Chimera marker file (.cmm) of the C-alpha trace (Angstrom):
<marker_set name="trace">
<marker id="1" x="-136.583" y="-43.317" z="-50.352" r="1" g="1" b="0" radius="0.5"/>
<marker id="2" x="-139.073" y="-45.846" z="-49.119" r="1" g="1" b="0" radius="0.5"/>
<marker id="3" x="-141.655" y="-44.535" z="-46.681" r="1" g="1" b="0" radius="0.5"/>
<marker id="4" x="-141.698" y="-45.865" z="-43.164" r="1" g="1" b="0" radius="0.5"/>
<marker id="5" x="-144.446" y="-45.363" z="-40.603" r="1" g="1" b="0" radius="0.5"/>
<marker id="6" x="-144.970" y="-41.699" z="-41.404" r="1" g="1" b="0" radius="0.5"/>
<marker id="7" x="-142.484" y="-40.009" z="-39.080" r="1" g="1" b="0" radius="0.5"/>
<marker id="8" x="-139.392" y="-40.646" z="-41.205" r="1" g="1" b="0" radius="0.5"/>
<marker id="9" x="-138.542" y="-42.876" z="-44.161" r="1" g="1" b="0" radius="0.5"/>
<marker id="10" x="-136.653" y="-46.103" z="-43.497" r="1" g="1" b="0" radius="0.5"/>
<marker id="11" x="-133.820" y="-45.092" z="-45.808" r="1" g="1" b="0" radius="0.5"/>
<marker id="12" x="-133.431" y="-41.674" z="-44.212" r="1" g="1" b="0" radius="0.5"/>
<marker id="13" x="-133.457" y="-43.155" z="-40.719" r="1" g="1" b="0" radius="0.5"/>
<marker id="14" x="-130.848" y="-45.740" z="-41.750" r="1" g="1" b="0" radius="0.5"/>
<marker id="15" x="-128.696" y="-42.974" z="-43.229" r="1" g="1" b="0" radius="0.5"/>
<marker id="16" x="-128.964" y="-40.792" z="-40.114" r="1" g="1" b="0" radius="0.5"/>
<marker id="17" x="-128.049" y="-43.632" z="-37.761" r="1" g="1" b="0" radius="0.5"/>
<marker id="18" x="-125.087" y="-44.740" z="-39.879" r="1" g="1" b="0" radius="0.5"/>
<marker id="19" x="-123.779" y="-41.176" z="-40.233" r="1" g="1" b="0" radius="0.5"/>
<marker id="20" x="-124.315" y="-40.249" z="-36.573" r="1" g="1" b="0" radius="0.5"/>
<marker id="21" x="-122.615" y="-43.403" z="-35.297" r="1" g="1" b="0" radius="0.5"/>
<marker id="22" x="-119.726" y="-43.281" z="-37.782" r="1" g="1" b="0" radius="0.5"/>
<marker id="23" x="-120.800" y="-46.637" z="-39.230" r="1" g="1" b="0" radius="0.5"/>
<marker id="24" x="-118.856" y="-47.063" z="-42.455" r="1" g="1" b="0" radius="0.5"/>
<marker id="25" x="-119.748" y="-50.664" z="-43.350" r="1" g="1" b="0" radius="0.5"/>
<marker id="26" x="-123.507" y="-50.133" z="-43.526" r="1" g="1" b="0" radius="0.5"/>
<marker id="27" x="-125.592" y="-49.487" z="-46.637" r="1" g="1" b="0" radius="0.5"/>
<marker id="28" x="-124.790" y="-45.776" z="-46.954" r="1" g="1" b="0" radius="0.5"/>
<marker id="29" x="-121.117" y="-46.100" z="-46.062" r="1" g="1" b="0" radius="0.5"/>
<marker id="30" x="-120.631" y="-48.849" z="-48.622" r="1" g="1" b="0" radius="0.5"/>
<marker id="31" x="-122.592" y="-46.908" z="-51.221" r="1" g="1" b="0" radius="0.5"/>
<marker id="32" x="-120.171" y="-44.010" z="-50.684" r="1" g="1" b="0" radius="0.5"/>
<marker id="33" x="-117.279" y="-46.435" z="-51.258" r="1" g="1" b="0" radius="0.5"/>
<marker id="34" x="-118.769" y="-47.628" z="-54.564" r="1" g="1" b="0" radius="0.5"/>
<marker id="35" x="-121.002" y="-50.556" z="-53.631" r="1" g="1" b="0" radius="0.5"/>
<marker id="36" x="-123.693" y="-51.246" z="-56.222" r="1" g="1" b="0" radius="0.5"/>
<marker id="37" x="-126.946" y="-52.443" z="-54.687" r="1" g="1" b="0" radius="0.5"/>
<marker id="38" x="-129.877" y="-53.608" z="-56.823" r="1" g="1" b="0" radius="0.5"/>
<marker id="39" x="-132.206" y="-51.288" z="-54.914" r="1" g="1" b="0" radius="0.5"/>
<marker id="40" x="-130.550" y="-48.069" z="-56.099" r="1" g="1" b="0" radius="0.5"/>
<marker id="41" x="-131.119" y="-48.697" z="-59.789" r="1" g="1" b="0" radius="0.5"/>
<marker id="42" x="-127.505" y="-48.365" z="-60.885" r="1" g="1" b="0" radius="0.5"/>
<marker id="43" x="-125.722" y="-50.934" z="-62.975" r="1" g="1" b="0" radius="0.5"/>
<marker id="44" x="-124.162" y="-53.534" z="-60.705" r="1" g="1" b="0" radius="0.5"/>
<marker id="45" x="-120.403" y="-53.892" z="-61.039" r="1" g="1" b="0" radius="0.5"/>
<marker id="46" x="-117.959" y="-56.583" z="-60.042" r="1" g="1" b="0" radius="0.5"/>
<marker id="47" x="-116.195" y="-54.180" z="-57.680" r="1" g="1" b="0" radius="0.5"/>
<marker id="48" x="-119.486" y="-52.937" z="-56.223" r="1" g="1" b="0" radius="0.5"/>
<marker id="49" x="-120.718" y="-56.473" z="-55.557" r="1" g="1" b="0" radius="0.5"/>
<marker id="50" x="-117.344" y="-57.407" z="-54.050" r="1" g="1" b="0" radius="0.5"/>
<marker id="51" x="-117.639" y="-54.556" z="-51.527" r="1" g="1" b="0" radius="0.5"/>
<marker id="52" x="-121.041" y="-55.844" z="-50.465" r="1" g="1" b="0" radius="0.5"/>
<marker id="53" x="-119.791" y="-59.416" z="-50.149" r="1" g="1" b="0" radius="0.5"/>
<marker id="54" x="-116.781" y="-58.337" z="-48.097" r="1" g="1" b="0" radius="0.5"/>
<marker id="55" x="-118.947" y="-56.369" z="-45.662" r="1" g="1" b="0" radius="0.5"/>
<marker id="56" x="-122.093" y="-58.477" z="-45.250" r="1" g="1" b="0" radius="0.5"/>
<marker id="57" x="-121.655" y="-58.673" z="-41.481" r="1" g="1" b="0" radius="0.5"/>
<marker id="58" x="-121.236" y="-54.908" z="-41.264" r="1" g="1" b="0" radius="0.5"/>
<marker id="59" x="-124.399" y="-54.446" z="-43.317" r="1" g="1" b="0" radius="0.5"/>
<marker id="60" x="-126.359" y="-56.692" z="-40.958" r="1" g="1" b="0" radius="0.5"/>
<marker id="61" x="-124.922" y="-54.965" z="-37.915" r="1" g="1" b="0" radius="0.5"/>
<marker id="62" x="-125.823" y="-51.525" z="-39.327" r="1" g="1" b="0" radius="0.5"/>
<marker id="63" x="-129.429" y="-52.627" z="-39.920" r="1" g="1" b="0" radius="0.5"/>
<marker id="64" x="-129.694" y="-53.899" z="-36.345" r="1" g="1" b="0" radius="0.5"/>
<marker id="65" x="-128.079" y="-50.731" z="-34.993" r="1" g="1" b="0" radius="0.5"/>
<marker id="66" x="-130.560" y="-48.543" z="-36.883" r="1" g="1" b="0" radius="0.5"/>
<marker id="67" x="-133.503" y="-50.667" z="-35.736" r="1" g="1" b="0" radius="0.5"/>
<marker id="68" x="-132.386" y="-50.353" z="-32.119" r="1" g="1" b="0" radius="0.5"/>
<marker id="69" x="-131.951" y="-46.575" z="-32.300" r="1" g="1" b="0" radius="0.5"/>
<marker id="70" x="-135.291" y="-46.157" z="-34.068" r="1" g="1" b="0" radius="0.5"/>
<marker id="71" x="-137.123" y="-48.308" z="-31.537" r="1" g="1" b="0" radius="0.5"/>
<marker id="72" x="-135.601" y="-46.309" z="-28.686" r="1" g="1" b="0" radius="0.5"/>
<marker id="73" x="-136.369" y="-42.991" z="-30.394" r="1" g="1" b="0" radius="0.5"/>
<marker id="74" x="-139.961" y="-43.927" z="-31.186" r="1" g="1" b="0" radius="0.5"/>
<marker id="75" x="-140.540" y="-45.044" z="-27.604" r="1" g="1" b="0" radius="0.5"/>
<marker id="76" x="-139.160" y="-41.790" z="-26.198" r="1" g="1" b="0" radius="0.5"/>
<marker id="77" x="-135.801" y="-43.115" z="-25.002" r="1" g="1" b="0" radius="0.5"/>
<marker id="78" x="-132.851" y="-40.858" z="-25.762" r="1" g="1" b="0" radius="0.5"/>
<marker id="79" x="-129.804" y="-42.158" z="-27.626" r="1" g="1" b="0" radius="0.5"/>
<marker id="80" x="-126.753" y="-40.422" z="-29.090" r="1" g="1" b="0" radius="0.5"/>
<marker id="81" x="-128.703" y="-40.316" z="-32.381" r="1" g="1" b="0" radius="0.5"/>
<marker id="82" x="-131.926" y="-38.782" z="-31.015" r="1" g="1" b="0" radius="0.5"/>
<marker id="83" x="-131.165" y="-35.185" z="-31.960" r="1" g="1" b="0" radius="0.5"/>
<marker id="84" x="-130.159" y="-36.110" z="-35.514" r="1" g="1" b="0" radius="0.5"/>
<marker id="85" x="-133.296" y="-38.248" z="-35.952" r="1" g="1" b="0" radius="0.5"/>
<marker id="86" x="-135.466" y="-35.427" z="-34.610" r="1" g="1" b="0" radius="0.5"/>
<marker id="87" x="-133.973" y="-32.980" z="-37.102" r="1" g="1" b="0" radius="0.5"/>
<marker id="88" x="-134.375" y="-35.371" z="-40.023" r="1" g="1" b="0" radius="0.5"/>
<marker id="89" x="-137.962" y="-36.228" z="-39.049" r="1" g="1" b="0" radius="0.5"/>
<marker id="90" x="-138.852" y="-32.542" z="-38.757" r="1" g="1" b="0" radius="0.5"/>
<marker id="91" x="-137.524" y="-31.845" z="-42.243" r="1" g="1" b="0" radius="0.5"/>
<marker id="92" x="-139.110" y="-35.004" z="-43.651" r="1" g="1" b="0" radius="0.5"/>
<marker id="93" x="-142.514" y="-34.016" z="-42.282" r="1" g="1" b="0" radius="0.5"/>
<marker id="94" x="-142.430" y="-30.681" z="-44.152" r="1" g="1" b="0" radius="0.5"/>
<marker id="95" x="-141.740" y="-32.158" z="-47.589" r="1" g="1" b="0" radius="0.5"/>
<marker id="96" x="-144.205" y="-31.135" z="-50.259" r="1" g="1" b="0" radius="0.5"/>
<marker id="97" x="-144.689" y="-32.901" z="-53.615" r="1" g="1" b="0" radius="0.5"/>
<marker id="98" x="-141.563" y="-32.564" z="-55.707" r="1" g="1" b="0" radius="0.5"/>
<marker id="99" x="-139.357" y="-31.434" z="-52.835" r="1" g="1" b="0" radius="0.5"/>
<marker id="100" x="-136.444" y="-33.539" z="-51.638" r="1" g="1" b="0" radius="0.5"/>
<marker id="101" x="-133.912" y="-33.665" z="-48.867" r="1" g="1" b="0" radius="0.5"/>
<marker id="102" x="-130.220" y="-33.739" z="-49.626" r="1" g="1" b="0" radius="0.5"/>
<marker id="103" x="-127.572" y="-35.077" z="-47.274" r="1" g="1" b="0" radius="0.5"/>
<marker id="104" x="-123.871" y="-35.272" z="-48.063" r="1" g="1" b="0" radius="0.5"/>
<marker id="105" x="-122.267" y="-38.383" z="-46.577" r="1" g="1" b="0" radius="0.5"/>
<marker id="106" x="-121.496" y="-38.576" z="-43.691" r="1" g="1" b="0" radius="0.5"/>
<marker id="107" x="-123.212" y="-35.438" z="-42.374" r="1" g="1" b="0" radius="0.5"/>
<marker id="108" x="-126.441" y="-35.603" z="-40.375" r="1" g="1" b="0" radius="0.5"/>
<marker id="109" x="-127.615" y="-32.166" z="-41.449" r="1" g="1" b="0" radius="0.5"/>
<marker id="110" x="-129.731" y="-32.114" z="-44.575" r="1" g="1" b="0" radius="0.5"/>
<marker id="111" x="-130.973" y="-29.398" z="-46.876" r="1" g="1" b="0" radius="0.5"/>
<marker id="112" x="-134.381" y="-28.990" z="-48.453" r="1" g="1" b="0" radius="0.5"/>
<marker id="113" x="-134.453" y="-28.659" z="-52.241" r="1" g="1" b="0" radius="0.5"/>
<marker id="114" x="-137.522" y="-27.361" z="-54.013" r="1" g="1" b="0" radius="0.5"/>
<marker id="115" x="-138.413" y="-28.511" z="-57.534" r="1" g="1" b="0" radius="0.5"/>
<marker id="116" x="-136.934" y="-26.662" z="-60.440" r="1" g="1" b="0" radius="0.5"/>
<link id1="1" id2="2" r="1" g="1" b="0" radius="0.2"/>
<link id1="2" id2="3" r="1" g="1" b="0" radius="0.2"/>
<link id1="3" id2="4" r="1" g="1" b="0" radius="0.2"/>
<link id1="4" id2="5" r="1" g="1" b="0" radius="0.2"/>
<link id1="5" id2="6" r="1" g="1" b="0" radius="0.2"/>
<link id1="6" id2="7" r="1" g="1" b="0" radius="0.2"/>
<link id1="7" id2="8" r="1" g="1" b="0" radius="0.2"/>
<link id1="8" id2="9" r="1" g="1" b="0" radius="0.2"/>
<link id1="9" id2="10" r="1" g="1" b="0" radius="0.2"/>
<link id1="10" id2="11" r="1" g="1" b="0" radius="0.2"/>
<link id1="11" id2="12" r="1" g="1" b="0" radius="0.2"/>
<link id1="12" id2="13" r="1" g="1" b="0" radius="0.2"/>
<link id1="13" id2="14" r="1" g="1" b="0" radius="0.2"/>
<link id1="14" id2="15" r="1" g="1" b="0" radius="0.2"/>
<link id1="15" id2="16" r="1" g="1" b="0" radius="0.2"/>
<link id1="16" id2="17" r="1" g="1" b="0" radius="0.2"/>
<link id1="17" id2="18" r="1" g="1" b="0" radius="0.2"/>
<link id1="18" id2="19" r="1" g="1" b="0" radius="0.2"/>
<link id1="19" id2="20" r="1" g="1" b="0" radius="0.2"/>
<link id1="20" id2="21" r="1" g="1" b="0" radius="0.2"/>
<link id1="21" id2="22" r="1" g="1" b="0" radius="0.2"/>
<link id1="22" id2="23" r="1" g="1" b="0" radius="0.2"/>
<link id1="23" id2="24" r="1" g="1" b="0" radius="0.2"/>
<link id1="24" id2="25" r="1" g="1" b="0" radius="0.2"/>
<link id1="25" id2="26" r="1" g="1" b="0" radius="0.2"/>
<link id1="26" id2="27" r="1" g="1" b="0" radius="0.2"/>
<link id1="27" id2="28" r="1" g="1" b="0" radius="0.2"/>
<link id1="28" id2="29" r="1" g="1" b="0" radius="0.2"/>
<link id1="29" id2="30" r="1" g="1" b="0" radius="0.2"/>
<link id1="30" id2="31" r="1" g="1" b="0" radius="0.2"/>
<link id1="31" id2="32" r="1" g="1" b="0" radius="0.2"/>
<link id1="32" id2="33" r="1" g="1" b="0" radius="0.2"/>
<link id1="33" id2="34" r="1" g="1" b="0" radius="0.2"/>
<link id1="34" id2="35" r="1" g="1" b="0" radius="0.2"/>
<link id1="35" id2="36" r="1" g="1" b="0" radius="0.2"/>
<link id1="36" id2="37" r="1" g="1" b="0" radius="0.2"/>
<link id1="37" id2="38" r="1" g="1" b="0" radius="0.2"/>
<link id1="38" id2="39" r="1" g="1" b="0" radius="0.2"/>
<link id1="39" id2="40" r="1" g="1" b="0" radius="0.2"/>
<link id1="40" id2="41" r="1" g="1" b="0" radius="0.2"/>
<link id1="41" id2="42" r="1" g="1" b="0" radius="0.2"/>
<link id1="42" id2="43" r="1" g="1" b="0" radius="0.2"/>
<link id1="43" id2="44" r="1" g="1" b="0" radius="0.2"/>
<link id1="44" id2="45" r="1" g="1" b="0" radius="0.2"/>
<link id1="45" id2="46" r="1" g="1" b="0" radius="0.2"/>
<link id1="46" id2="47" r="1" g="1" b="0" radius="0.2"/>
<link id1="47" id2="48" r="1" g="1" b="0" radius="0.2"/>
<link id1="48" id2="49" r="1" g="1" b="0" radius="0.2"/>
<link id1="49" id2="50" r="1" g="1" b="0" radius="0.2"/>
<link id1="50" id2="51" r="1" g="1" b="0" radius="0.2"/>
<link id1="51" id2="52" r="1" g="1" b="0" radius="0.2"/>
<link id1="52" id2="53" r="1" g="1" b="0" radius="0.2"/>
<link id1="53" id2="54" r="1" g="1" b="0" radius="0.2"/>
<link id1="54" id2="55" r="1" g="1" b="0" radius="0.2"/>
<link id1="55" id2="56" r="1" g="1" b="0" radius="0.2"/>
<link id1="56" id2="57" r="1" g="1" b="0" radius="0.2"/>
<link id1="57" id2="58" r="1" g="1" b="0" radius="0.2"/>
<link id1="58" id2="59" r="1" g="1" b="0" radius="0.2"/>
<link id1="59" id2="60" r="1" g="1" b="0" radius="0.2"/>
<link id1="60" id2="61" r="1" g="1" b="0" radius="0.2"/>
<link id1="61" id2="62" r="1" g="1" b="0" radius="0.2"/>
<link id1="62" id2="63" r="1" g="1" b="0" radius="0.2"/>
<link id1="63" id2="64" r="1" g="1" b="0" radius="0.2"/>
<link id1="64" id2="65" r="1" g="1" b="0" radius="0.2"/>
<link id1="65" id2="66" r="1" g="1" b="0" radius="0.2"/>
<link id1="66" id2="67" r="1" g="1" b="0" radius="0.2"/>
<link id1="67" id2="68" r="1" g="1" b="0" radius="0.2"/>
<link id1="68" id2="69" r="1" g="1" b="0" radius="0.2"/>
<link id1="69" id2="70" r="1" g="1" b="0" radius="0.2"/>
<link id1="70" id2="71" r="1" g="1" b="0" radius="0.2"/>
<link id1="71" id2="72" r="1" g="1" b="0" radius="0.2"/>
<link id1="72" id2="73" r="1" g="1" b="0" radius="0.2"/>
<link id1="73" id2="74" r="1" g="1" b="0" radius="0.2"/>
<link id1="74" id2="75" r="1" g="1" b="0" radius="0.2"/>
<link id1="75" id2="76" r="1" g="1" b="0" radius="0.2"/>
<link id1="76" id2="77" r="1" g="1" b="0" radius="0.2"/>
<link id1="77" id2="78" r="1" g="1" b="0" radius="0.2"/>
<link id1="78" id2="79" r="1" g="1" b="0" radius="0.2"/>
<link id1="79" id2="80" r="1" g="1" b="0" radius="0.2"/>
<link id1="80" id2="81" r="1" g="1" b="0" radius="0.2"/>
<link id1="81" id2="82" r="1" g="1" b="0" radius="0.2"/>
<link id1="82" id2="83" r="1" g="1" b="0" radius="0.2"/>
<link id1="83" id2="84" r="1" g="1" b="0" radius="0.2"/>
<link id1="84" id2="85" r="1" g="1" b="0" radius="0.2"/>
<link id1="85" id2="86" r="1" g="1" b="0" radius="0.2"/>
<link id1="86" id2="87" r="1" g="1" b="0" radius="0.2"/>
<link id1="87" id2="88" r="1" g="1" b="0" radius="0.2"/>
<link id1="88" id2="89" r="1" g="1" b="0" radius="0.2"/>
<link id1="89" id2="90" r="1" g="1" b="0" radius="0.2"/>
<link id1="90" id2="91" r="1" g="1" b="0" radius="0.2"/>
<link id1="91" id2="92" r="1" g="1" b="0" radius="0.2"/>
<link id1="92" id2="93" r="1" g="1" b="0" radius="0.2"/>
<link id1="93" id2="94" r="1" g="1" b="0" radius="0.2"/>
<link id1="94" id2="95" r="1" g="1" b="0" radius="0.2"/>
<link id1="95" id2="96" r="1" g="1" b="0" radius="0.2"/>
<link id1="96" id2="97" r="1" g="1" b="0" radius="0.2"/>
<link id1="97" id2="98" r="1" g="1" b="0" radius="0.2"/>
<link id1="98" id2="99" r="1" g="1" b="0" radius="0.2"/>
<link id1="99" id2="100" r="1" g="1" b="0" radius="0.2"/>
<link id1="100" id2="101" r="1" g="1" b="0" radius="0.2"/>
<link id1="101" id2="102" r="1" g="1" b="0" radius="0.2"/>
<link id1="102" id2="103" r="1" g="1" b="0" radius="0.2"/>
<link id1="103" id2="104" r="1" g="1" b="0" radius="0.2"/>
<link id1="104" id2="105" r="1" g="1" b="0" radius="0.2"/>
<link id1="105" id2="106" r="1" g="1" b="0" radius="0.2"/>
<link id1="106" id2="107" r="1" g="1" b="0" radius="0.2"/>
<link id1="107" id2="108" r="1" g="1" b="0" radius="0.2"/>
<link id1="108" id2="109" r="1" g="1" b="0" radius="0.2"/>
<link id1="109" id2="110" r="1" g="1" b="0" radius="0.2"/>
<link id1="110" id2="111" r="1" g="1" b="0" radius="0.2"/>
<link id1="111" id2="112" r="1" g="1" b="0" radius="0.2"/>
<link id1="112" id2="113" r="1" g="1" b="0" radius="0.2"/>
<link id1="113" id2="114" r="1" g="1" b="0" radius="0.2"/>
<link id1="114" id2="115" r="1" g="1" b="0" radius="0.2"/>
<link id1="115" id2="116" r="1" g="1" b="0" radius="0.2"/>
</marker_set>
């Protein structure tokens, strides 16, 4: 996942907001349905590209939704996603080299996995 400003990665924040708000046409929801984005390193498929094309507006809306929740959270304003973002940021801040977080779509509770 790409790093953000240090408190939480952009990708993790986007995931948390989409999952917590039941957004199914955003990046993570479409990925779960089989969308194939260039950024994930999987082979792009006709069906995966078609999902993206059919839901471009939902993708844009999900990005804006996440940006709004993150801006509110970072400025201390509470939203329905605040608690989930706090939990994700706390786990993210404890990651050591080789460790990773695992979330199962569409839950907002992750698990820490150590290397090995």
